[in-house]
Structures are given as C-alpha cells and as structure tokens.
N, C-alpha and C positions, 0 to 999 in steps of 0.2 A: 422465433416468423422464420420462415422463410421467406427466401426474393428470388424473386420472378428472374431472369435478364433473359426478353431476346434481342436476340438481332436483326434490327426490320433488312438488312443488306444481303439476308441469307432466305428470306422469305417471300414465301408467292405472294398476289396481292390481299389473295383469300385471308395467307390467315398475315396478313400485317391490318386488314378491317379489324379483323376479331378485335387482334395487340392493341390497336388506338380504341375501338372499341369499351376492352379488358379497361386496359388506363382512366379514361372519362368515368368508370363506373367505381372507380377506385377514390378519383377524386370528390367525390360525390355523396361520398361517403365517409369521407370527412376522410379518406390516408393519405397518405401519399408516394410521387415515383418521380422517377429519375427523369430526368430524354438532354439530347442533348439543343445546344444553341452553336450560337456561328461564334462565340465568345468562350465562352467555356458549357464544363456539364451543369442544369439548372436542378433541385429539388424543387418537386411541384406537390400544395397544396391545391387547397384554394379559398384568394384571395383577404374573401369576404365573412371565413369562419374564423370563427374565435380559438377555438378549439382542435382546427387545423391548424394551424398558424403555429399553435403550441408545441404542434407535435416534431413542426417544422427542427425547431433551437430543440428540442428535447430530442432529435437526432442527432441529431448535429454538436452536441454540444456547448450552443450557438450562445450568449451572454442576453438578455432579451429587452436588454436595449441599445441591440444595434438594428434598424427600421432596414425589413425587407425591400427589395424590388416584384411592384402589377409587373404582370408580365399578358398584353393584351396584340386582340391580332386584328379588332375597328376600331378605328380614329373615335369612334359612338362611344365606346367605352370608355373616350375617357373621361368627357363631361358626369357618364357614370360616381366616378371618385373622385375629380376636384371639383372642388367649389367654385376658384372659378384656374381662367386659365389666360392669358395674355395675347397679345397678336407674334406678338416675341417671339411668345413660348410657341407658340397653330405654326409659326414661318418654319420657326427648326425642328419639330414636330412635322412637318408639311416637307422641311430636306430631306430627315436622313430619318427617316422614318418608311420603311420597317426596319431594321439597322443598330448598332453599335452606340445607342442612343438612348440615355435613363433622366430623362426630366424628372423633377422636383419641383411641383407645382399644393396650394392652400387644401387639403382635404376636408372630402364632405364626411357628414358625420355617422353613415354606412357606414363608411370602413373601420377594422376595428383597428384598436391601439394596439396593438397584436401585432398586426399587417407593420403600423409603422414603428416601434418599442419607444415609441408613447408620445413620441412628436404630432403635430397639425398640421403635420404636411405627409405626403405619398410623391415616394418614386415607383414612375410607373418608365415601362419600353413596349417596344413592340421588336418581335426578333422579328430575322427575313428568315431563319434556318427552316427548312422545309418542316423539318419532321417537325420539329415548332411548334410550329402553328397550325400541323394538322393537329395534335396533341393539345393541343387548345381550345384549339374547334371542338372536335369528337369530342370536351371536360363538358364544355357551358360555362367554363366557367374562367370568372381571372384567376389565371394564378398566380401566388404570392412564391417568390422562387432565389435563396441564395445560393451560392453555389454548392453539389454535389461531393461537401467532403468533409472533414469531421474540421472543428473550428479553428482557424491557427494554421493545418497541413496546408502547401501548397494545392491549388484552386486543380479538379477533376480536366484532368484536356484527353482522353479515353475514358470510354466507359471502365474499362478494367478498373483505373486509379479508381470509380462511385466504386464500384462493387468488393478494391481493397477496399475502403472506408466505408461501407452501407451494408452491405452482407447482412444482414439478420434483424435487420432495426429496421431497414421498412420493404412492401413488401413487392417492389417491380424496378426496372432497369431497365430503361430503354437506348440497345445501343445502335448509334445513327454512326459510327464513325469518332475518324479525328476530325477536329476542331477545324474548320479556318484560321481566326485572327490568334486563342486561347490565349488571352486575359479577358478582364470586364471587360463592360460597356465604361464611358464616358457617361458619366453622376454632370449632370449643371444644376444649381439651384434657379430658380428664377421665378423663385416670391421679390422680390429686391427687385433694387431700378434695375444694376448693374445683373446680367448672367453671373454665378459666382463657376467657375467648376470643383465637387468637391471629389471627384478619383479621376485622374487624367485616362484616356481612352486611346482610341486608334482611328475616334474623334478629334478633333485635338480645337488648346484652341479660339486656334488662327480661322480652323474652319467652320467654326461660329459665331465667328467674326465675322468674315465675308455674310453671310447669312444677314445674318443681322445687327454687324457692325462696334460692337464689343461685346466682351468676354474676359473674364481675371480669373485668373486663379488663387484660391483660399491658401491664405498662409499659410494654415495649417499641412501646406502638402506642397506650399514649397518650399524651404524650409529642408536642410539635413540635415539636421538633428532631429528627434522623435520633437512632441507637443503634446505636452499634459493641459490636465483639463477638458481636451475636444468635449463640444455637444456631440455628440455626431446624428450627424444630415444624410448620411450617405455609408453603406454597406463602406467597411475596412479604416475608418475614420478615425479611431477609436485605437482599435485592438493590435496587439500584435499578430500574419497577417502572412501566409504564404511561408511558413518554414518549416525549411527542412530539419532532422534530429540532429545531424550536427552544427556547429559553433564556424555560423558561416560568416568570411570579411569583405569587404571588396576594397577590392584595389585600383588605384584613379591616380594618374599623372602620364608619362610618355610612354607611345606601345614598350620599350624598349627597356623603361627605368618600372614596366610596370612587369615585363613578367623573369627579369627579373630574382623582382624583390618577393615576388610567388615564388620563383623559383627558394631564395633563400630562407622564405616563412615554412617551404612545403618540406626540406629538411632536418632544419633545427623541428618540429612538433616528429616528421618521422624518425632524429635520433629517439626524441621520448617514448619512441613505438608509435605509437597515432598513425591511425588510419589517415589518411591528406589528403580531399579533393581538389579538385580545380576544374575551376568550371571557366574555356576557351573559345573561343571562336575557330571559323576556320583556316585561318589563315596564322595565327597563330598555333596552331596544336600541338606540331611538331615541337618546337619550343621549351619546349616540358620536359621530360629525362626520366623526369617520376614521379608516383599519386597519379588518384584514381582522375584521370580525362577526362572531358568530353566536351566537345566542343555543342553551342552551342547556335550559333549561327555563323552570319558574315554578318561585316557591318555596313556592308555595302548595302545588305535590305535586312533590312531595324526590320521588322514582319517574320523574317523568320526567327530574330530571335526574339519574337513574340510570345511566338506559335510555340518553338524551342523549352523557353526559362520553368516552367512547371515542370515537364517533364524530363528536363534533368536534373529538377530538385528530389523528382521520385527516384530520378535514378540514384540519387548521392546514401539517399535514403537505404535502397535495397543495397545499397554497393559498400552501408554501413561505418562508412567518412562520417569520425568521428568531428573536423575539420576541414570546411571546404573557402578556399581564395580563389576568385571570383572577381576577370578582366568588369569593366565599369563601363556601364553604354550612356556614355549620354548625349551620342548622336542623336539626330534629326533623320525623321518624321517625329519620331517614334519613343524618344529619347527621353520625354515626361512619365510617359507613362510604365515608359521599366524601368528606371529604375525606382520610382514610386514602389513599384511591387519589389526590388531589389536590397530598396533600404528598409523597406517592412521584412523582407527576409533577413535580413545579418542586421536586426536591433538596433538599424542605420549605426554598428559597429564598419567606419570606415578609414582605410591607410594609406598616405602620400607619397607616391617611390615615390616625387620627385625630392623631397629631404634630403639637405643631407643628414 
C-alpha cells in the first residue's frame, strides 16, 4: 500500500482543503488516516464502522480487547454514542473540552463492540488541536483513534514517528508538526458513583476534583508493580506500552545517589560490551561521562519531560541502546502521568539508589 504523506505546514490553503477532503473520503470508505492531536498522533477510522475499527487493530498489531477512543467535535455527538450522561460527566466535559480528557460512559447499542474492546462502555474525547478538529469535521464521522504507532512502541509525537511505524500500512498521514503535550489524554471512568482515573495525563485528579468535588486513581495504575488480570476498560491498562527496544530500568532516590548508581550500572554494562543509554535532565546531563546520553527536559518544568518522553525513547531505539537507565520523575504537577508511562516502558523495573 502507498502511504501519502501530507505536510500541512507547507501547502497552500487550496491544497490543504483538498487534502482534508481526501482524508475525509478515505475515512468514509472505511480506510485509515493518521492525524495530529494536542496529545499524540492518532490513527483514525470511522468509529461506527466495525470493519474500519478492525483495520486499526490490524495496522497496529493491537490486541482486540484493548478499547479505542472515539473522537468528536460537537457535544451533541456524545448523546449519539452514550446511553446516559451523568451531571458530573457533563460538568467535566464542559470544563475540559475541547482538550486532553477522555470520558468513559455507558455505550449505546449502535456503537460497535470492535470500538470498545467488547465492553458495554465507550471512551469519548473532543480534541483541541485545530488540524484534528478540521479532519474530523471533514470526515463527517465519529473517529475511533488510538495512538498511531505499532502496538507496544512509544507513541508518536512527530509525523515522522508515524511514518516509521505505518508506512505501507495506511493510505494517508497528515503532518501537523510536533504535538504540544506529548502524552496521551487523561481517561476518567464516569460510570460509577465516584469518578475513577484509569490513565493519568495532563488533566490531573486534582483538576477533576476541583470541578466535581471528587476523583480517585484506579488501584491498577496507582501502584509501582505490574497488576495482573486487569480488565482493560481504557487503553494502556492491561498491556506493555511505550516500550523501547532496549531493556529500560528506572533509578530512583536522591539526585546525587541516582547519578552515582546510573554511572556504576553504565560502566558495568559497557565493560560487558553493551550499548547503554542514559535518560537525564537538563540539570544532570553533564554529570554522566559516558553512554548515549539524552536530556528529557527540566524538572522545574515537568511539561517538558512529558513532551519529550516518547521522542527520547525512539531516539534510544535509533541509537541501538541495549540497556537504558533513566532517572525517575515523581515530581508534580505531572508526576503521576509521566511515571505511569515510564513504569510501563520499563516493564516496572525500578532500582533504588538510596539503598546501601
């Protein structure tokens, strides 16, 4: 299959209009289009077409019980796919939409089970990225869209990442430049008495609680160890995600101890002949004398860490790193979201640098 790569930043308004119309037509025919959002790049299909949803799973190599998120541009569309919407759900949608929040609600029968992983709930999001919104409008469809990467790999924050994974698998990629946030949307389950966050993101538990008075983290994501037997009500809960090719290990503790431990581990693996990557910060970058060293951002500005995470993991793959040692990032305001991704990327391998 030939993959058309459309750089939206370099074409004329007339060419852009034509490209968006073509993308919409691909969707209406049951095909797939990758497109930018404010979080990561999505792999879009007609969310009400079971065969189109199946093509997403096929292109990604995604397990069929891992739910998709349905993307909309109009609040009226919620009532087309959700069986009931609580007052609290409407409050947070009105507060945070358009934006990086996904809400789980009871689904209507018209929503295909292939879009929901066989569950009786549906995940809904209204993106704020202008290219995403234009694309969805042009499609005249509700768009099912997970991240546009091969399942298990780091999510794409650049169209080049999508092309690397999806060339020849999908007919079109819309390049809208680097995304802003860099990690997937917060997912909150609104089907119970208390809102439960199933995937942390840019919008925090505290942000949601400020609007509706309460919210809690699902125990399956709040812990530091892999949880077995999880019912995957949200993308990313059950399966290994975001993982680089090399074995990644998180090192936590006091900064000076973390640096010392990572340098020891690096020297040991290099002595054995391995290529070793180190994920540091702007502040600590110079304190690692050897290895494939990448800064993930600044601890004072955790939004930079989120924005750079998947890019750095992909760069580690490009460099051929066989072992990757990373500093940990439990700092607020995005510590939960960042560490959720890093723990999964590392397969929950964590070393304490403070232990004697």
